[in-house]
NUNU-24117 format. One line per 8 residues: number of its first residue (from 0); their letters; for each residue x, y, z of C-alpha. Coordinates in Angstrom, 1 decimal, always signed. Example, Ala and Ser with C-alpha at 12.3 -4.5 7.8 and 13.67 -1.06 7.14 Angstrom:
<pts>
0> AS> +12.3 -4.5 +7.8  +13.7 -1.1 +7.1 .
</pts>
This chain:
<pts>
0> MISDEKFP> +117.8 +122.6 +96.6  +114.9 +121.6 +98.8  +114.3 +117.9 +99.1  +111.0 +116.4 +97.8  +110.6 +114.9 +101.3  +110.2 +118.1 +103.3  +107.4 +120.5 +103.3  +109.1 +123.9 +104.6 .
8> AGEHILKT> +107.3 +126.5 +106.5  +107.7 +129.0 +103.8  +105.3 +127.2 +101.7  +102.5 +127.6 +104.1  +99.9 +130.2 +104.3  +99.2 +131.1 +107.8  +97.9 +134.7 +108.1  +94.3 +135.7 +107.7 .
16> KDFREVYR> +95.5 +138.5 +105.5  +97.0 +136.2 +103.0  +94.0 +133.8 +102.9  +91.7 +136.8 +102.3  +94.0 +138.0 +99.2  +93.6 +134.6 +97.8  +89.9 +134.7 +98.1  +89.4 +138.3 +97.0 .
24> NGRSVRRE> +91.9 +138.1 +94.0  +92.1 +134.6 +93.0  +90.3 +132.2 +90.8  +88.3 +129.1 +92.0  +87.8 +125.7 +90.7  +85.5 +123.2 +92.4  +85.2 +119.2 +92.4  +82.9 +117.5 +94.5 .
32> SFLMYCRP> +83.2 +119.0 +98.0  +86.6 +120.9 +97.5  +87.2 +124.2 +96.1  +90.6 +125.4 +95.1  +91.6 +129.2 +95.1  +94.6 +130.1 +92.9  +96.4 +133.5 +92.8  +99.9 +134.6 +91.7 .
40> NGLGRRRI> +102.0 +135.9 +94.5  +105.1 +137.3 +92.9  +107.2 +136.0 +96.0  +109.2 +133.6 +93.9  +107.6 +130.5 +95.5  +104.3 +128.6 +96.0  +102.4 +128.5 +99.1  +99.6 +126.5 +100.2 .
48> GFSISSRS> +96.8 +127.0 +102.9  +93.8 +124.8 +103.8  +90.5 +125.9 +105.1  +88.4 +123.2 +106.8  +85.7 +124.4 +109.2  +84.6 +122.5 +112.1  +81.1 +123.2 +110.8  +81.6 +121.3 +107.4 .
56> VKRAVRRN> +83.8 +118.5 +108.9  +82.8 +117.8 +112.6  +85.6 +115.7 +113.8  +88.9 +117.0 +114.1  +90.7 +113.7 +113.4  +88.9 +113.8 +109.8  +89.9 +117.4 +109.2  +93.5 +116.5 +110.0 .
64> RIRRCFKE> +93.4 +113.6 +107.7  +92.1 +115.7 +104.9  +94.8 +118.2 +105.5  +97.4 +115.4 +105.6  +96.3 +113.9 +102.3  +96.3 +117.3 +100.5  +99.6 +118.0 +101.7  +101.0 +114.9 +100.6 .
72> AYRKARRR> +99.5 +115.2 +97.2  +100.8 +118.7 +96.9  +104.4 +117.4 +98.0  +104.2 +114.8 +95.5  +103.0 +117.3 +92.7  +105.3 +120.1 +93.7  +107.8 +119.5 +90.8  +105.0 +119.5 +88.1 .
80> LVGDVDIV> +103.4 +122.9 +89.3  +104.1 +125.9 +87.5  +104.3 +129.5 +88.4  +104.6 +131.2 +91.9  +101.2 +130.9 +93.1  +99.2 +130.9 +96.4  +96.8 +127.9 +96.4  +94.0 +127.5 +99.1 .
88> IVVKRDPG> +91.9 +124.5 +99.4  +88.5 +124.8 +100.9  +86.5 +121.8 +102.2  +82.9 +122.9 +101.8  +81.4 +119.4 +103.2  +82.6 +116.2 +104.8  +83.8 +113.8 +102.0  +83.1 +110.8 +104.3 .
96> KNYTYDQY> +85.4 +108.7 +106.1  +85.4 +106.1 +103.2  +87.3 +108.7 +101.1  +90.8 +107.2 +100.2  +94.1 +109.1 +99.6  +94.0 +108.0 +96.1  +90.5 +110.0 +95.8  +92.1 +113.1 +97.4 .
104> EKAFWHLT> +95.2 +113.1 +95.2  +92.6 +112.6 +92.1  +90.7 +115.6 +93.4  +94.1 +117.7 +93.9  +95.2 +116.9 +90.3  +91.7 +117.9 +88.9  +91.6 +121.1 +90.8  +95.2 +122.1 +89.6 .
112> KGHGILS> +94.6 +121.0 +86.0  +91.4 +123.4 +86.3  +93.7 +126.3 +87.2  +96.3 +125.3 +84.6  +99.2 +125.1 +86.9  +100.1 +121.7 +86.3  +102.7 +121.0 +83.7 .
</pts>
C-alpha cells in the first residue's frame, strides 16, 4: 500500500505523447485560469501532469509554486478520486501572487467534481 505522504514517479505524466493523448481524447473543465483535462487510461492507476507555460506565468518561482500547490491538493484528494484516469492541469494565465493554497485546493476540487471523478 502506498503511503499518503508520497507522490510516486508512476503517478506523473511526463511524456509528450501521453499529454497529447489526454488533450486529444480527454474531456476538459475550466475554472478561472485553470483547465483540467481528464481521460481514462486503463493502466490500473491514476496519473497527473501539469502544463504551465512561461508565456502564461512569467516567473519560474510562481510556476513551481502553482505546481506544488496542485500536487499537494491531488495528494490529499487521492483516496477520494475514482477511476484510473490521466489528469492534466493547464494554467492559462497567472492567478497572481496573492493566490493562496486554499484557493488552489478549491479550484482542484471544483475541477475534479466537474469531471465526476470525485467520490
